[in-house]
DRENPA-3360 file (N, C-alpha, C; in nm, 2 decimals, always signed):
BEGIN
1 = XXXXXXXX = +0.78/-0.17/+2.10/+0.78/-0.03/+2.13/+0.67/+0.03/+2.04 ~ +0.58/+0.12/+2.09/+0.48/+0.18/+2.00/+0.55/+0.26/+1.89 ~ +0.49/+0.25/+1.77/+0.55/+0.32/+1.65/+0.44/+0.42/+1.60 ~ +0.48/+0.54/+1.56/+0.39/+0.64/+1.50/+0.44/+0.71/+1.38 ~ +0.36/+0.72/+1.28/+0.39/+0.80/+1.16/+0.37/+0.95/+1.18 ~ +0.47/+1.03/+1.14/+0.46/+1.17/+1.15/+0.47/+1.23/+1.01 ~ +0.37/+1.31/+0.97/+0.37/+1.35/+0.83/+0.48/+1.46/+0.80 ~ +0.53/+1.53/+0.90/+0.63/+1.63/+0.88/+0.77/+1.57/+0.89;
9 = XXXXXXXX = +0.87/+1.63/+0.83/+1.00/+1.57/+0.83/+1.06/+1.58/+0.97 ~ +1.12/+1.47/+1.02/+1.17/+1.46/+1.15/+1.32/+1.50/+1.15 ~ +1.37/+1.55/+1.26/+1.51/+1.59/+1.28/+1.55/+1.56/+1.42 ~ +1.66/+1.49/+1.43/+1.71/+1.46/+1.57/+1.74/+1.59/+1.65 ~ +1.70/+1.59/+1.77/+1.72/+1.70/+1.86/+1.61/+1.80/+1.86 ~ +1.51/+1.78/+1.78/+1.39/+1.87/+1.78/+1.28/+1.82/+1.88 ~ +1.19/+1.91/+1.90/+1.07/+1.88/+1.99/+0.95/+1.91/+1.90 ~ +0.85/+1.83/+1.92/+0.72/+1.85/+1.85/+0.60/+1.80/+1.92;
17 = XXXXXXXX = +0.48/+1.84/+1.88/+0.36/+1.80/+1.93/+0.31/+1.68/+1.84 ~ +0.27/+1.57/+1.89/+0.22/+1.46/+1.81/+0.09/+1.50/+1.75 ~ +0.06/+1.45/+1.63/-0.07/+1.48/+1.56/-0.18/+1.41/+1.65 ~ -0.30/+1.46/+1.63/-0.41/+1.42/+1.72/-0.43/+1.26/+1.73 ~ -0.42/+1.19/+1.62/-0.43/+1.05/+1.63/-0.33/+0.98/+1.71 ~ -0.20/+1.02/+1.69/-0.09/+0.96/+1.76/-0.10/+1.00/+1.91 ~ -0.14/+1.12/+1.94/-0.15/+1.17/+2.07/-0.26/+1.09/+2.15 ~ -0.37/+1.06/+2.08/-0.47/+0.98/+2.15/-0.42/+0.84/+2.17;
25 = XXXXXXXX = -0.35/+0.78/+2.08/-0.30/+0.65/+2.10/-0.20/+0.64/+2.22 ~ -0.11/+0.74/+2.23/-0.02/+0.75/+2.35/-0.10/+0.76/+2.48 ~ -0.21/+0.83/+2.48/-0.29/+0.85/+2.60/-0.36/+0.72/+2.63 ~ -0.41/+0.65/+2.53/-0.48/+0.52/+2.55/-0.38/+0.42/+2.61 ~ -0.26/+0.42/+2.56/-0.16/+0.33/+2.61/-0.11/+0.37/+2.76 ~ -0.16/+0.48/+2.81/-0.12/+0.53/+2.94/+0.03/+0.55/+2.96 ~ +0.09/+0.60/+2.85/+0.23/+0.63/+2.86/+0.25/+0.76/+2.94 ~ +0.36/+0.77/+3.01/+0.39/+0.88/+3.09/+0.52/+0.95/+3.05;
33 = XXXXXXXX = +0.54/+1.08/+3.09/+0.66/+1.15/+3.05/+0.79/+1.06/+3.09 ~ +0.88/+1.05/+2.99/+1.00/+0.97/+3.00/+0.98/+0.84/+2.92 ~ +0.86/+0.81/+2.88/+0.84/+0.68/+2.80/+0.90/+0.70/+2.66 ~ +0.95/+0.59/+2.61/+1.02/+0.60/+2.48/+0.92/+0.54/+2.37 ~ +0.92/+0.61/+2.26/+0.84/+0.56/+2.14/+0.93/+0.57/+2.02 ~ +0.87/+0.52/+1.91/+0.94/+0.53/+1.78/+0.86/+0.61/+1.68 ~ +0.93/+0.70/+1.61/+0.86/+0.78/+1.51/+0.92/+0.75/+1.37 ~ +0.84/+0.76/+1.26/+0.90/+0.76/+1.13/+0.82/+0.85/+1.04;
41 = XXXXXXXX = +0.88/+0.91/+0.94/+0.81/+1.01/+0.86/+0.79/+0.97/+0.71 ~ +0.83/+0.84/+0.68/+0.80/+0.78/+0.55/+0.92/+0.81/+0.45 ~ +1.02/+0.88/+0.50/+1.14/+0.90/+0.41/+1.24/+0.79/+0.42 ~ +1.23/+0.70/+0.52/+1.33/+0.60/+0.54/+1.39/+0.61/+0.68 ~ +1.40/+0.49/+0.74/+1.46/+0.49/+0.88/+1.36/+0.53/+0.98 ~ +1.40/+0.54/+1.11/+1.31/+0.57/+1.22/+1.39/+0.64/+1.32 ~ +1.32/+0.71/+1.41/+1.38/+0.79/+1.52/+1.33/+0.74/+1.66 ~ +1.42/+0.74/+1.75/+1.38/+0.73/+1.89/+1.31/+0.86/+1.93;
49 = XXXXXXXX = +1.22/+0.85/+2.02/+1.16/+0.97/+2.08/+1.12/+0.95/+2.22 ~ +1.12/+1.05/+2.30/+1.08/+1.04/+2.44/+0.97/+1.14/+2.47 ~ +0.87/+1.09/+2.54/+0.75/+1.17/+2.58/+0.80/+1.28/+2.68 ~ +0.78/+1.41/+2.65/+0.81/+1.51/+2.74/+0.70/+1.56/+2.83 ~ +0.58/+1.57/+2.77/+0.47/+1.62/+2.84/+0.34/+1.56/+2.79 ~ +0.25/+1.53/+2.88/+0.12/+1.48/+2.85/+0.01/+1.58/+2.89 ~ -0.06/+1.64/+2.79/-0.17/+1.72/+2.82/-0.30/+1.65/+2.81 ~ -0.41/+1.72/+2.83/-0.54/+1.65/+2.82/-0.57/+1.60/+2.68;
57 = XXXXXXXX = -0.52/+1.67/+2.58/-0.54/+1.62/+2.44/-0.42/+1.63/+2.35 ~ -0.31/+1.66/+2.41/-0.19/+1.68/+2.33/-0.07/+1.61/+2.40 ~ +0.03/+1.57/+2.32/+0.15/+1.51/+2.37/+0.27/+1.57/+2.31 ~ +0.37/+1.61/+2.39/+0.49/+1.67/+2.34/+0.60/+1.57/+2.35 ~ +0.69/+1.56/+2.24/+0.80/+1.46/+2.25/+0.92/+1.52/+2.20 ~ +1.04/+1.46/+2.24/+1.17/+1.50/+2.20/+1.22/+1.40/+2.10 ~ +1.26/+1.44/+1.98/+1.31/+1.35/+1.88/+1.46/+1.31/+1.90 ~ +1.49/+1.19/+1.91/+1.62/+1.14/+1.94/+1.70/+1.09/+1.82;
65 = XXXXXXXX = +1.77/+0.99/+1.84/+1.86/+0.94/+1.74/+1.79/+0.87/+1.62 ~ +1.84/+0.89/+1.50/+1.79/+0.83/+1.38/+1.86/+0.70/+1.36 ~ +1.78/+0.60/+1.32/+1.83/+0.46/+1.29/+1.79/+0.42/+1.15 ~ +1.89/+0.38/+1.07/+1.87/+0.33/+0.94/+1.82/+0.19/+0.95 ~ +1.68/+0.18/+0.94/+1.62/+0.05/+0.95/+1.54/+0.03/+0.82 ~ +1.57/-0.08/+0.75/+1.50/-0.11/+0.62/+1.43/-0.24/+0.63 ~ +1.30/-0.23/+0.63/+1.22/-0.36/+0.64/+1.14/-0.38/+0.50 ~ +1.19/-0.31/+0.40/+1.12/-0.32/+0.27/+1.15/-0.45/+0.20;
73 = XXXXXXXX = +1.06/-0.50/+0.11/+1.08/-0.62/+0.03/+1.18/-0.59/-0.07 ~ +1.25/-0.70/-0.11/+1.36/-0.68/-0.21/+1.30/-0.65/-0.35 ~ +1.17/-0.68/-0.37/+1.11/-0.65/-0.50/+0.99/-0.55/-0.48 ~ +1.00/-0.44/-0.55/+0.89/-0.34/-0.54/+0.77/-0.38/-0.63 ~ +0.66/-0.40/-0.56/+0.54/-0.44/-0.64/+0.43/-0.33/-0.63 ~ +0.40/-0.27/-0.75/+0.30/-0.17/-0.76/+0.17/-0.24/-0.80 ~ +0.07/-0.22/-0.72/-0.06/-0.29/-0.74/-0.16/-0.20/-0.80 ~ -0.21/-0.25/-0.92/-0.33/-0.18/-0.98/-0.45/-0.27/-0.96;
81 = XXXXXXXX = -0.54/-0.23/-0.88/-0.65/-0.32/-0.85/-0.79/-0.26/-0.88 ~ -0.88/-0.34/-0.93/-1.01/-0.29/-0.96/-1.09/-0.26/-0.83 ~ -1.16/-0.14/-0.83/-1.23/-0.10/-0.71/-1.33/-0.21/-0.67 ~ -1.34/-0.24/-0.55/-1.44/-0.34/-0.49/-1.50/-0.28/-0.37 ~ -1.59/-0.36/-0.31/-1.66/-0.32/-0.19/-1.56/-0.26/-0.09 ~ -1.61/-0.15/-0.02/-1.52/-0.07/+0.07/-1.45/-0.16/+0.18 ~ -1.52/-0.25/+0.24/-1.46/-0.33/+0.34/-1.35/-0.42/+0.28 ~ -1.37/-0.47/+0.16/-1.27/-0.55/+0.10/-1.15/-0.47/+0.05;
89 = XXXXXXXX = -1.17/-0.35/+0.01/-1.06/-0.26/-0.03/-0.98/-0.23/+0.10 ~ -1.04/-0.20/+0.21/-0.97/-0.17/+0.33/-0.88/-0.29/+0.37 ~ -0.94/-0.41/+0.36/-0.87/-0.53/+0.40/-0.75/-0.55/+0.31 ~ -0.77/-0.53/+0.18/-0.67/-0.55/+0.08/-0.55/-0.46/+0.10 ~ -0.58/-0.33/+0.12/-0.47/-0.23/+0.14/-0.40/-0.25/+0.27 ~ -0.47/-0.29/+0.37/-0.40/-0.32/+0.50/-0.30/-0.44/+0.48 ~ -0.35/-0.55/+0.43/-0.27/-0.67/+0.43/-0.16/-0.66/+0.32 ~ -0.19/-0.59/+0.21/-0.09/-0.57/+0.10/+0.02/-0.48/+0.15;
97 = XXXXXXXX = -0.01/-0.38/+0.23/+0.09/-0.30/+0.29/+0.18/-0.38/+0.38 ~ +0.12/-0.47/+0.46/+0.20/-0.56/+0.55/+0.29/-0.65/+0.47 ~ +0.25/-0.69/+0.35/+0.33/-0.78/+0.26/+0.43/-0.70/+0.18 ~ +0.43/-0.57/+0.18/+0.54/-0.50/+0.12/+0.50/-0.42/-0.01 ~ +0.37/-0.41/-0.04/+0.33/-0.34/-0.17/+0.39/-0.20/-0.17 ~ +0.44/-0.16/-0.28/+0.51/-0.03/-0.29/+0.41/+0.09/-0.32 ~ +0.30/+0.06/-0.39/+0.20/+0.16/-0.42/+0.07/+0.09/-0.46 ~ -0.04/+0.17/-0.46/-0.17/+0.12/-0.50/-0.24/+0.22/-0.60;
105 = XXXXXXXX = -0.29/+0.17/-0.71/-0.37/+0.25/-0.80/-0.51/+0.18/-0.81 ~ -0.61/+0.24/-0.75/-0.74/+0.19/-0.76/-0.80/+0.22/-0.90 ~ -0.85/+0.13/-0.97/-0.91/+0.16/-1.10/-1.06/+0.12/-1.11 ~ -1.13/+0.20/-1.18/-1.27/+0.18/-1.19/-1.29/+0.09/-1.32 ~ -1.33/-0.04/-1.29/-1.34/-0.14/-1.40/-1.49/-0.16/-1.43 ~ -1.52/-0.23/-1.53/-1.66/-0.25/-1.57/-1.74/-0.32/-1.47 ~ -1.67/-0.41/-1.40/-1.74/-0.49/-1.30/-1.72/-0.45/-1.15 ~ -1.66/-0.33/-1.13/-1.64/-0.28/-1.00/-1.77/-0.25/-0.93;
113 = XXXXXXXX = -1.78/-0.30/-0.81/-1.90/-0.28/-0.73/-1.91/-0.15/-0.66 ~ -1.79/-0.09/-0.64/-1.78/+0.04/-0.57/-1.75/+0.15/-0.68 ~ -1.83/+0.25/-0.69/-1.82/+0.36/-0.79/-1.82/+0.49/-0.71 ~ -1.71/+0.56/-0.72/-1.69/+0.69/-0.65/-1.65/+0.80/-0.75 ~ -1.68/+0.92/-0.71/-1.64/+1.03/-0.79/-1.63/+1.15/-0.71 ~ -1.55/+1.25/-0.76/-1.55/+1.38/-0.69/-1.49/+1.37/-0.55 ~ -1.56/+1.44/-0.46/-1.52/+1.45/-0.32/-1.53/+1.32/-0.25 ~ -1.63/+1.24/-0.28/-1.63/+1.10/-0.22/-1.51/+1.02/-0.25;
121 = XXXXXXXX = -1.47/+1.03/-0.38/-1.35/+0.95/-0.42/-1.22/+1.00/-0.35 ~ -1.21/+1.13/-0.33/-1.09/+1.18/-0.26/-1.10/+1.15/-0.11 ~ -1.21/+1.15/-0.05/-1.23/+1.11/+0.09/-1.19/+0.96/+0.11 ~ -1.23/+0.88/+0.02/-1.20/+0.74/+0.03/-1.05/+0.72/+0.01 ~ -0.99/+0.79/-0.09/-0.84/+0.78/-0.10/-0.77/+0.82/+0.02 ~ -0.81/+0.93/+0.09/-0.75/+0.97/+0.21/-0.76/+0.86/+0.32 ~ -0.88/+0.80/+0.32/-0.91/+0.69/+0.42/-0.81/+0.57/+0.39 ~ -0.80/+0.54/+0.27/-0.71/+0.42/+0.23/-0.57/+0.45/+0.26;
129 = XXXXXXXX = -0.53/+0.58/+0.24/-0.39/+0.62/+0.28/-0.37/+0.60/+0.43 ~ -0.47/+0.64/+0.51/-0.46/+0.62/+0.65/-0.45/+0.47/+0.69 ~ -0.52/+0.39/+0.62/-0.51/+0.24/+0.64/-0.37/+0.19/+0.62 ~ -0.31/+0.24/+0.51/-0.17/+0.20/+0.48/-0.07/+0.25/+0.58 ~ -0.09/+0.37/+0.63/+0.00/+0.42/+0.73/-0.01/+0.34/+0.86 ~ -0.14/+0.31/+0.90/-0.16/+0.23/+1.02/-0.09/+0.09/+1.01 ~ -0.10/+0.03/+0.89/-0.04/-0.10/+0.86/+0.11/-0.09/+0.87 ~ +0.17/+0.02/+0.83/+0.31/+0.04/+0.84/+0.35/+0.06/+0.99;
137 = XXXXXXXX = +0.27/+0.13/+1.07/+0.30/+0.14/+1.21/+0.31/+0.01/+1.28 ~ +0.21/-0.08/+1.24/+0.20/-0.21/+1.30/+0.31/-0.31/+1.25 ~ +0.34/-0.30/+1.12/+0.43/-0.41/+1.06/+0.58/-0.37/+1.07 ~ +0.61/-0.25/+1.10/+0.76/-0.21/+1.11/+0.81/-0.15/+0.98 ~ +0.73/-0.13/+0.88/+0.77/-0.06/+0.76/+0.79/+0.09/+0.79 ~ +0.90/+0.15/+0.73/+0.92/+0.29/+0.74/+0.90/+0.37/+0.61 ~ +0.87/+0.30/+0.50/+0.83/+0.37/+0.38/+0.69/+0.34/+0.36 ~ +0.61/+0.44/+0.35/+0.46/+0.43/+0.33/+0.42/+0.42/+0.19;
145 = XXXXXXXX = +0.35/+0.31/+0.15/+0.31/+0.30/+0.01/+0.21/+0.41/-0.02 ~ +0.21/+0.47/-0.14/+0.12/+0.57/-0.18/+0.00/+0.51/-0.24 ~ -0.12/+0.56/-0.20/-0.25/+0.53/-0.26/-0.28/+0.64/-0.36 ~ -0.28/+0.61/-0.48/-0.30/+0.71/-0.59/-0.45/+0.73/-0.61 ~ -0.48/+0.84/-0.67/-0.62/+0.88/-0.70/-0.68/+0.77/-0.79 ~ -0.81/+0.75/-0.78/-0.88/+0.66/-0.86/-0.88/+0.70/-1.01 ~ -0.87/+0.60/-1.10/-0.87/+0.63/-1.24/-0.95/+0.52/-1.31 ~ -1.00/+0.55/-1.43/-1.07/+0.45/-1.51/-0.97/+0.35/-1.56;
153 = XXXXXXXX = -1.01/+0.23/-1.58/-0.92/+0.12/-1.62/-0.86/+0.15/-1.76 ~ -0.94/+0.19/-1.85/-0.89/+0.22/-1.98/-0.79/+0.34/-1.98 ~ -0.82/+0.44/-1.90/-0.73/+0.55/-1.89/-0.59/+0.51/-1.83 ~ -0.60/+0.42/-1.74/-0.47/+0.37/-1.67/-0.39/+0.29/-1.77 ~ -0.45/+0.21/-1.86/-0.38/+0.14/-1.96/-0.32/+0.23/-2.06 ~ -0.39/+0.33/-2.10/-0.33/+0.43/-2.19/-0.21/+0.50/-2.13 ~ -0.22/+0.53/-2.00/-0.11/+0.60/-1.93/+0.01/+0.51/-1.92 ~ -0.01/+0.38/-1.90/+0.10/+0.28/-1.90/+0.17/+0.28/-2.03;
161 = XXXXXXXX = +0.09/+0.27/-2.14/+0.15/+0.27/-2.27/+0.23/+0.40/-2.30 ~ +0.18/+0.51/-2.26/+0.24/+0.64/-2.29/+0.37/+0.66/-2.21 ~ +0.37/+0.60/-2.09/+0.49/+0.63/-2.00/+0.60/+0.52/-2.01 ~ +0.58/+0.42/-2.09/+0.67/+0.31/-2.10/+0.72/+0.26/-1.96 ~ +0.62/+0.22/-1.88/+0.65/+0.18/-1.75/+0.77/+0.08/-1.73 ~ +0.85/+0.11/-1.64/+0.97/+0.03/-1.62/+0.93/-0.10/-1.54 ~ +1.02/-0.20/-1.54/+1.00/-0.32/-1.47/+0.91/-0.42/-1.54 ~ +0.88/-0.53/-1.47/+0.79/-0.63/-1.53/+0.65/-0.60/-1.51;
169 = XXXXXXXX = +0.56/-0.63/-1.61/+0.42/-0.60/-1.60/+0.34/-0.73/-1.61 ~ +0.27/-0.76/-1.50/+0.20/-0.89/-1.49/+0.05/-0.86/-1.47 ~ -0.03/-0.96/-1.52/-0.18/-0.95/-1.51/-0.23/-1.08/-1.45 ~ -0.30/-1.07/-1.33/-0.36/-1.19/-1.28/-0.48/-1.23/-1.36 ~ -0.48/-1.36/-1.41/-0.57/-1.40/-1.51/-0.61/-1.54/-1.49 ~ -0.74/-1.58/-1.53/-0.78/-1.71/-1.54/-0.78/-1.77/-1.68 ~ -0.72/-1.70/-1.77/-0.71/-1.75/-1.91/-0.62/-1.87/-1.92 ~ -0.65/-1.95/-2.02/-0.58/-2.08/-2.03/-0.43/-2.06/-2.06;
177 = XXXXXXXX = -0.40/-1.95/-2.13/-0.26/-1.93/-2.16/-0.18/-1.86/-2.05 ~ -0.24/-1.83/-1.94/-0.17/-1.77/-1.82/-0.06/-1.85/-1.77 ~ +0.06/-1.79/-1.75/+0.18/-1.86/-1.70/+0.18/-1.86/-1.55 ~ +0.22/-1.98/-1.49/+0.23/-1.98/-1.34/+0.32/-1.86/-1.30 ~ +0.27/-1.79/-1.19/+0.34/-1.67/-1.15/+0.49/-1.69/-1.12 ~ +0.52/-1.80/-1.05/+0.66/-1.82/-1.01/+0.75/-1.84/-1.14 ~ +0.69/-1.90/-1.24/+0.76/-1.92/-1.36/+0.78/-1.80/-1.44 ~ +0.68/-1.70/-1.43/+0.68/-1.58/-1.51/+0.78/-1.48/-1.45;
185 = XXXXXXXX = +0.81/-1.48/-1.32/+0.89/-1.38/-1.26/+1.03/-1.39/-1.31 ~ +1.09/-1.27/-1.35/+1.23/-1.27/-1.40/+1.32/-1.26/-1.28 ~ +1.42/-1.35/-1.28/+1.52/-1.35/-1.17/+1.60/-1.21/-1.17 ~ +1.61/-1.15/-1.06/+1.68/-1.03/-1.04/+1.59/-0.91/-1.08 ~ +1.47/-0.93/-1.12/+1.38/-0.81/-1.15/+1.33/-0.75/-1.02 ~ +1.36/-0.63/-0.99/+1.33/-0.57/-0.86/+1.21/-0.48/-0.86 ~ +1.14/-0.47/-0.97/+1.02/-0.39/-0.98/+0.91/-0.46/-1.07 ~ +0.79/-0.47/-1.02/+0.68/-0.53/-1.09/+0.56/-0.45/-1.07;
193 = XXXXXXXX = +0.48/-0.44/-1.18/+0.35/-0.38/-1.17/+0.25/-0.49/-1.19 ~ +0.15/-0.51/-1.10/+0.06/-0.62/-1.10/-0.08/-0.57/-1.11 ~ -0.16/-0.62/-1.21/-0.30/-0.59/-1.22/-0.38/-0.70/-1.16 ~ -0.48/-0.66/-1.08/-0.58/-0.76/-1.03/-0.72/-0.70/-1.04 ~ -0.81/-0.78/-1.08/-0.95/-0.73/-1.11/-1.04/-0.71/-0.99 ~ -1.16/-0.66/-1.00/-1.25/-0.65/-0.89/-1.33/-0.78/-0.88 ~ -1.44/-0.77/-0.80/-1.52/-0.89/-0.79/-1.58/-0.92/-0.93 ~ -1.57/-1.04/-0.97/-1.62/-1.08/-1.11/-1.51/-1.07/-1.21;
201 = XXXXXXXX = -1.39/-1.02/-1.17/-1.28/-1.01/-1.26/-1.29/-0.90/-1.36 ~ -1.18/-0.89/-1.44/-1.18/-0.79/-1.55/-1.27/-0.85/-1.67 ~ -1.32/-0.76/-1.74/-1.40/-0.80/-1.86/-1.30/-0.84/-1.97 ~ -1.35/-0.92/-2.07/-1.26/-0.96/-2.18/-1.20/-0.84/-2.25 ~ -1.27/-0.73/-2.26/-1.22/-0.61/-2.32/-1.11/-0.55/-2.24 ~ -1.12/-0.55/-2.11/-1.02/-0.49/-2.02/-0.90/-0.58/-2.02 ~ -0.92/-0.71/-2.02/-0.80/-0.80/-2.02/-0.72/-0.78/-2.15 ~ -0.80/-0.76/-2.26/-0.73/-0.74/-2.39/-0.65/-0.61/-2.39;
209 = XXXXXXXX = -0.71/-0.51/-2.33/-0.64/-0.38/-2.32/-0.51/-0.39/-2.24 ~ -0.52/-0.47/-2.13/-0.40/-0.49/-2.04/-0.29/-0.56/-2.12 ~ -0.33/-0.66/-2.20/-0.23/-0.74/-2.28/-0.17/-0.64/-2.38 ~ -0.25/-0.56/-2.44/-0.20/-0.47/-2.54/-0.11/-0.37/-2.48 ~ -0.12/-0.34/-2.35/-0.03/-0.25/-2.29/+0.10/-0.32/-2.24 ~ +0.11/-0.45/-2.27/+0.23/-0.52/-2.24/+0.23/-0.60/-2.11 ~ +0.11/-0.62/-2.05/+0.10/-0.70/-1.93/+0.09/-0.85/-1.97 ~ +0.17/-0.93/-1.90/+0.17/-1.08/-1.93/+0.07/-1.15/-1.83;
217 = XXXXXXXX = -0.02/-1.23/-1.88/-0.11/-1.30/-1.80/-0.05/-1.41/-1.71 ~ -0.07/-1.40/-1.58/-0.01/-1.50/-1.49/-0.12/-1.57/-1.41 ~ -0.09/-1.69/-1.36/-0.19/-1.77/-1.28/-0.14/-1.80/-1.15 ~ -0.23/-1.82/-1.05/-0.20/-1.86/-0.91/-0.23/-2.00/-0.89 ~ -0.28/-2.07/-1.00/-0.31/-2.21/-0.98/-0.46/-2.24/-1.02 ~ -0.51/-2.35/-0.99/-0.64/-2.39/-1.03/-0.75/-2.33/-0.95 ~ -0.72/-2.29/-0.82/-0.83/-2.23/-0.74/-0.86/-2.09/-0.79 ~ -0.99/-2.06/-0.78/-1.04/-1.92/-0.81/-1.05/-1.84/-0.68;
225 = XXXXXXXX = -0.95/-1.75/-0.66/-0.95/-1.67/-0.54/-1.03/-1.55/-0.55 ~ -1.08/-1.50/-0.43/-1.15/-1.38/-0.43/-1.07/-1.26/-0.47 ~ -1.14/-1.15/-0.51/-1.07/-1.03/-0.56/-0.97/-0.98/-0.46 ~ -1.01/-0.98/-0.33/-0.92/-0.93/-0.23/-0.81/-1.03/-0.18 ~ -0.82/-1.15/-0.22/-0.73/-1.26/-0.18/-0.62/-1.28/-0.29 ~ -0.66/-1.28/-0.41/-0.56/-1.31/-0.52/-0.44/-1.22/-0.52 ~ -0.45/-1.08/-0.51/-0.33/-1.00/-0.51/-0.24/-1.03/-0.39 ~ -0.30/-1.06/-0.28/-0.22/-1.09/-0.16/-0.14/-1.22/-0.18;
233 = XXXXXXXX = -0.20/-1.32/-0.24/-0.13/-1.44/-0.26/-0.01/-1.42/-0.36 ~ -0.04/-1.33/-0.46/+0.07/-1.30/-0.55/+0.18/-1.22/-0.48 ~ +0.14/-1.12/-0.40/+0.24/-1.05/-0.32/+0.33/-1.14/-0.23 ~ +0.26/-1.23/-0.17/+0.34/-1.33/-0.08/+0.45/-1.40/-0.17 ~ +0.41/-1.44/-0.29/+0.51/-1.51/-0.37/+0.62/-1.41/-0.41 ~ +0.59/-1.29/-0.44/+0.69/-1.19/-0.50/+0.77/-1.12/-0.39 ~ +0.72/-1.11/-0.27/+0.79/-1.02/-0.18/+0.85/-1.09/-0.05 ~ +0.81/-1.21/-0.03/+0.86/-1.28/+0.09/+0.97/-1.38/+0.06;
% end
């Protein structure tokens, strides 16, 4: 059944106009009045909905019964990732959302190939949030991971130290002292913050800053994975 995210709070028994993107999708699918779709607003669970009216560019629906459906991973993984080329970031956010990532914090690292600021940075964040929403619609997730504003790597590490971040803190690393990820994971730990670098990895200074902030270096094995592949492999271990 087609699934659509609605940014406003949903209530059983109400009627509403679908946002433009969802309305276009309904029209592309050639759905007719009486057709059933699924809506979710990101607060948890999902709603049945029925198409009431199809206009040239708008679609009206009636919101039906709410269902408590939880497709979330048992472990919340918050991903801090070095900014990389736009197409790679798109792919990472889409697939990481499918794998259950709880949030994304893009960080500007020394070796980041993508450098954004001001309005361009906010437009890109909005785009990545839309990518995450689309991945939730496809994968069946009802809680949308938040894509946070871009921040400098050093500033993020200082923020982590100041906030006394809860849960386990892990750093994907190629260092010789890195512990295998499966071995490092604490049994019963339901929240993890994971750092992954951009193309070229984190600089020695950045890795040292992450360790000083309490992040434990972990390894995925002998293979050197691409910047957009490594966090996905780690997520698969931690969330599936």
